[in-house]
N, C-alpha and C positions, 0 to 999 in steps of 0.2 A: 423810478432810476432802482429803485427797490425791485420793480415787474421786468426791469431787461437783467438784471442782477440773476433773478430768479431763473429766467425763461434762458439764459446763457446756460445756468447750471443743472437744468434740465436737459438742454440740448445737449450738454458736453459728456452729462449721465448716460443719455442713450446712446450716445457716439460709441462710449469706451465700453457699453455692453456688447456694440455690436463688432466691435473690433477684439473681444479678448477670443479666446480660442476655446475650441471645444473640448466639454469636460475629457478629461481621458478614462476610458472604460476600468471598472475595477478586472486585475485577474481571473481569468475561470477558476472557477471553484474547485477543490479537489474532490472529486465522487469519490468517494471510499469504497462506496459498494460497486460500481466497477472495478476499481483496482482489485479488489480480492476475487472478484467474478473471474478476471483476468489472470490473477492469481493460480486460482482453481482448476483453471484451464488449461493452465502451463503443466499443471500435476495429472491432468489424466494419460492415460498410456492406451494402449493398442496390446494386441494381442503377441502381437514382435516382439515384445519388451519385457525383460525379467524384473518381476517386483516380489522384493521380502520384505515381510512383514512382521518383525519381531510381535511377540505377545505382553500382552502387559495386565497390569493387576484389577481388579473386579471393580475398584474402586478408584479408579483412574477413569478407567473407560465410565462407568457412571457420571463424575463428573465432566466429563468431554461430550456425554448423551447431554447432560442438563445443558453444558454450554450454546450446543449446537439447538436445541429447542431454545433458548433464550435468545440469541440470535436470530431466529426467526419468526420471534417474537419483537424484533426490534429494540430489544433490552443489553445493549453492546456491552453496556457495566456492569451488569449481572454475569454476563457471558464471561469476559474476562476475570472476574471474580473468581469465578468456576474453576477456568482455568489455571490461574494462580495457586488455589488451592491442591488442583493435580499436579502441579509441578512441584510444589512445598513434599508431595509424595514423591515423584520423578523429575529431579531437575537436570538431568542428562536424558532425558527424550527429545529426540528432535524435530519427529512429530507435533508432539505436543506443544516445544518451544515454534512451530511452524503456526500451529494455531494459533496459541497465543500473538504471536506477532499479528497476524490478520485480524484478532481483535484491535488489537492496538492500533491497526489502520481504520479499522472502522471507528473509533476514538480518535481520529485523527491527530495518536502520536508517531508522525512520520520518524523519531530521534530512536522511540522505542520499539518497532516494526522493525526498522533497519538493523539495532543491535542482537534482536533475539534472532533475527534471520543468520545473521551473522554468526551469532553462538552456535544454532543448530547446523552451519556448514563446518566450522569449527570442531565440533561435536566425531565427524568425521561420513558425514553423509555428502559424496560425492559425486552419486550418478542416479539415475531413476528420476522417476515423478517429483518424490519428495524436493531431492536435489532443483530441479526446474523450479519449483514451487518458491523455494528459499532466495535462488535468483530471482526469480520474477519481483518477488517481494523486494526487493533492492532496486530492481529498474523502475518500479512503481513508486517507488520513495525519490528515487532519483529525478525522475521524469515530473513527481511534484512539486520539487526545490524549485528545478527549474523554471516549472509554469508559475509559481510565486514569484521568485522573482523579476523574470522575463517577459511574464505572461505569454510564451510559448516555450513547451514540451521541447526544447532545444538538444538534440542530441550533446553530448559532453565525452570526451575520451574514458571518463569512469565508466558513464553509460553505454558506451560501444563493450568496454570490457565486461562487466554484468551479462550485457546481452550475450558476449558469445563464450562465458564460462553458463550462461545457463544452457544454452545449444550444445554447449559438450556434455551436459549431463545425460544425453539419450545415448543409451549401449543398447544393441540388437541383444536378445537373446539367444543364448548357444542353441544351435543347430540340435533338434531333435529328431532320434532316427525312431 
């Protein structure tokens, strides 16, 4: 009787294992390096676009250069720290805010990246390569959030609006005679 009970229990366990649903795969991981590469690519400009770059302080430029070197070494937290020091000197620099937003993405800080990009937009970067980088940062954050919740980067109205804003940043340079 005991053997029969054990055999039935074993058979029931085997059948239960066969009847279970396959495990649900985890949502794709956020590829921060690819996201930052897309953001930087959005900020490239051709010869037909007017680009104005304001002068900055030497100390801020040194900290930016240090952050770039640290990022190249994969030391993203140290790079973010260097950019934070630069922002303490020049808190309203939209280019610096954008660089810090990209550093936030490399640290998987989606909220921080979006906040910094929106802050840079609010300061007044409304056209050109830097504007596209700000909006592409928001596009990347929205896509990462969608992947985390649905498993796919499904477009949303907010995503479509961010892409529209990004595309509206391109303004041709005035004709040269």
